[in-house]
N, C-alpha and C positions, 0 to 999 in steps of 0.2 A: 261897310254894312259902315252904320253910324252910333255913336253910345246915346240912347234916350237921356237927353238928357232935365226935360221936362219931368220938375219934382210929381209925384200926386196931391195931390189936396190933403196934408194934414201938416200940424208940428211937430215935425220927426227932433228923436230921441234918440238914445244908444239904442239896438234891440236888452231884452235883459232874457231869452233865450237863441239857442242854434237852430235852428231847423233845413232839413232834407225835402226837396218835393223833386216831383218823377210823373210829366207827364208824357202825352201819346198826340199828337196830334193829326187828324185827318183829313184834306181837303181839299175839294174839289171844282170845280169851274165851267159849266154848264153854258154855249149859246148855241139857242138856236134848234134845242133838243141834241145837240152834238159834244158829246165829251169835251172838255180843256185842257187844262191842267188839272194833274192830281198829285196833290204831296204829303208823303209822312214823315215829318217831323219826330221823333224822341226827344226826349229830355232832360237836365238831371239838374236842380238846382240847389243854389244853398245857401243859410244865412247863419253867419259864425261871427256870437260873443264872445270875442277872447276873453276879453275880460271891461271895468269900466270903462278904459281908455278904446278900446282895440276892438272892431271889430272884420268883415271880409262877407263876400257874398261876388254869387257869382256863376253861371249857369255853360252849359256844355248842350250842343243841339244838334245834332247829325239829319237834311235832309234829304231825302230822295224824292227828286223832279223828277215826272215825266208826262208824255202827255203831248198837242199841239197847239200852237198860236199863231193866231193872220198874221200875217206878214203885210195886210193893209188894209185898211178900214176891219169891217167883221164878217168879211166871204168868207166862205167853207175850202173856197176850188183855195183860198190863201196860203191853210192853214199849215205849218209846216213842223213836225219832228220833231221830238226831243227828247231828252236825257239827260240827265246832271245831277249829283249829288254836293251837299254845300256843308262843311264841316265848319262846327264858329262857339268861339267859346268869344263869354266873356270875365272880365276880373275886377273886382273891384274892390280899396280898402281904408280903412275908416278912420278917423284917429278923432275923438269924443276926447272935448274939454267943458268945464263946469255950462257953461253957455256954446260953446260952436264947436262946429268940426270943420274937418276938411276930406271929404275922398275923391282918393286918385283910382282911377279908371286902363287899365290897358284892355280891348278887345283884336280878334283875328277870326275871318273866315274865310276858302277857299271854294274856290268852283272847279271846274275844265277848265273854264274861261277868263274868271275874275280873282283878284287878291284884297284885298279890305285888310286896311292895318284904321286902328282910330286907339288914341288917347286920349284922355278928358284931366279936368280937376271942376270939380266942385265940394266950393267955401259955403260952409251955413252958419247962421246965425242965432239966436234965440233972444228973446227980450229978458227983462230980469223974472217976470214973470209967467216967465213959457207960452205965454200967450199968443206970439207975434214972434216968423220967421221972416230973417231974411238970407237968399237964393242966390251966390253968381256961381256963373258957373261956362267952363271954355272948353272945347274937342275941336280935336284936328284928324280927318280921314285922309287917307291918301290912299290909297284904291291905282292899280293897275290888270286893263282890261287888253286881255287875248279874245277875242274868238275866233271858230273854231272855221270857219269860212274864210279865215286870212286876211278877210278886207283892209284890217291892221293888226301893228305887231306891239306891243309893251306901250300902248294908249295910255295916257297919265291920267286923274282927277283927283284933287284938290277938293275938301267942304272945310271951313273951318264956321263953327256953329258959336255964337253967345247966352246966354241965357241969365234973365230977372228976374228973381220971382218972391212975393213977399206972402204969405197966408199968415192970417188975422184971425183967431177965438172971438168971438163976438157976443160970447153966451154959449151957457152948459148945454150945449147940443147943435152948435152955428158952427161952420167953419169956412171960411170964402179963401179964396184963392186967384191970385190972377200971376200967371208967366207973361211977357216978352219975352222972342224969340226973334234971334236975325242971325243969317246963312250968310256965306260968300264961296261959290263953288268958281273952282276954274279945273279948264281941266278940258276930258275926252265926254259927251253927254250925248250921244247919239248912241241911237241901238244898230246895233248891226245886225241884227236879224229881221229889219222891216224893209222896205221896198224902197229905196233912194229916200232917203231917213237922212238928216244932217241939221243935226239945232246946233244950235248959239255955244261956242266955247267958253260961255259965262253967263251964272247962275246963281242971281241972287234973291231973298224970298225974307221976309217979316210976318210974324204970326203972331196971337197974343191970343191971351187961354183965360176965361172965366170960370172960376169951382167953386160951386160951393155944396159941403157937405150939411144935411142934416140930420138929427137923431130922431125921433117920437121914444120921450121916455117911455112910456105906460105900454104901448107895445113891443120896444126893446127890434122897429122897423131903420132902417135906414134907408137917402134917400140921397141922393149924390147926382148934380145937375154938371153941364160941360158944356159950355160952349166956346166956340175958338173960332177967328176972325183970320184967314191967310190971303197973300199979296205976292208974287214973284216978278220978275225981269222976264218973262215967257209972257206974263203980261193971263196970266192965269190971278185969278181970287175966285176962293172958296169959302164958305162955309159950313160947322159942324155944330150938330146941334145932338147931346146925346145927356139919353136918362136912364137910371136902372134903378131898382126898388130887392134893399137887402130884406127879405123879410126869413123871420127865425119859427121858425115851426115844433112840435112838441118831440121827442124823444133822440135831440141833440140833430132831429133836423133842416132844414134852411134854404127858402127858394129864391132866388137874382133874374121876375125881366129885368130886359134890357131896351129900348129899342136908342139908335144911334141913325140921323135921316144927315145927306150931305147935299150940296150943290156945287154946281163949279163953269169959270169960266171955261172956252177953249181959246191955245195958245197962241202968240199971234200968226204964227208959224204954220199952221194946220191947215190947210187945205182937206173943204169938206166935199165928202161925198154930192154929182153932180144926182140931182133927186128922183131922176126918171134914169139915170143907170148910174145904181151903186156897188155893182160889180169890177167895176172902170176906175183905178185912180185918174184927178181928176188934178192937171197940171193951170195953174193959173196961167194968165197972159200975162204973157216976158218975163216966163221963168231960166230961172240957167243954170243946165244941171251942174250937181257939184260945186256951183256957188250963194243960190239964195239958200239959206235952211227952211226945209218944205219938212211935212210928218205927215204922213194918214192909220197913222198909232191912235187908238179911240179913247186911252187914259187921257192925250190931252185936246180933245173936244169937250164942248157944252156937256153936262149930263150934269143929273141930280140921281139919287141912293138913298134906299135904306133898308137897314141892316134890323135883324130883331133877335132877340139872343131870349136865351134860359139856361140858368145855371142853378143843377143843384148839387146840395152841399149833406153829408153825413160823419157827422162827429161818430167817428169809433172808437173815443175812449179820450183820457187827457192828453194825450201827446200827440195824436191821431186822428185824419182827417182821410175822407175821401169825397171827390166833385165829380162832378161828369158837368157838363157846357155843349150846347147847340147852338148857333150863331148862319141867319141864312139871309144872304145878298142880292137884292136885285142892285140894275142898276137901266138908269131908262134914257135917252136924250128931252125926250121931253119935260123929266121931272126934272128939269133946271129953275130955275129964278135969275141966271143972270145972264138974262135975254132971251130974245126967240130961239126958236128949237132950228134943230139940222138932221131934216130927215136923210137916212137910204142908212140908219147905222140900226143894226139893230140890237138888240135888251139882252141884258149881261145878267149871270149866274151860279152867283157862286154859293158854297156851304162849307162853316166850321162844326169839326164834335171833335174836341178834345176830354177825355181825358186824365183825370189824377189823384195821385198821393201825398199827400205833407203827413211828417214824421217831425213830430220837435225833440229835443233834449235839453 
């Protein structure tokens, strides 16, 4: 697990109130009408405003994971059962000065076959008028992999992330932000549960994110738009565009519809299925087992995806609120804008349902 260094589109200041958030997430994915992975994830998060100089935040989550995942492509015949529980903790401490803040964080997660330790530092500087922000961040993640298959033992993975972000208030209702991120990874990236899977031991990536928040003063609505371009050393290139509109209603209610569009190219070592025989793996000519990188993982193929979401919020009192959010995701190979289609892969669907309660003090 890695700390998310990329900040939200906002010029940040020290929190003035503390809050506790309780969440319950239910996730279910299906393919060709067959249930796949299911996740139940209760979590507790907090923001603690200690004083004008110090604040803390963090969360605790426990994921119950069960279901089945294909060992290759999207074939139901290749589905393998799995059951696991992941426990994760993320803690951050921030020191605030007049126009500067420094956040240090640590995170830890563990499951039956995977352990991850992460540390991060994020520095922020505001302009004298507090309308501009500059953020610099770095994080390091050290993972240990011990698959239950016994294929490998105590394999390591190291990932280092860098972030540069600039935010600018451009008017009473508008805020824009640009973030540049770079990641370098070394170690074991292979999926030990995928048939014949062998991936390069190094993975580098770069991403640029543009965000624009606009507030409609007369209606009280807020629109958030985000665009992201990504590329890595696997030769995967992706584009993401997301939009959400926060609409306040009467009696403390609010609704936020959202849409997210995604497209990616395939990794250079992804071996696409033979359209006439999609139920079997296809080995390239001259393939050398155990030497040449190769994968039949659908997530490394060329595809496009659409996510539709709807969030409903209710202000219960001056200090408390509740929310319900549902998202529906659909992935299809033919939706990619990164080159020609790769037939032989089934569509993929997933649904998120999350409920939450927030209390401020």
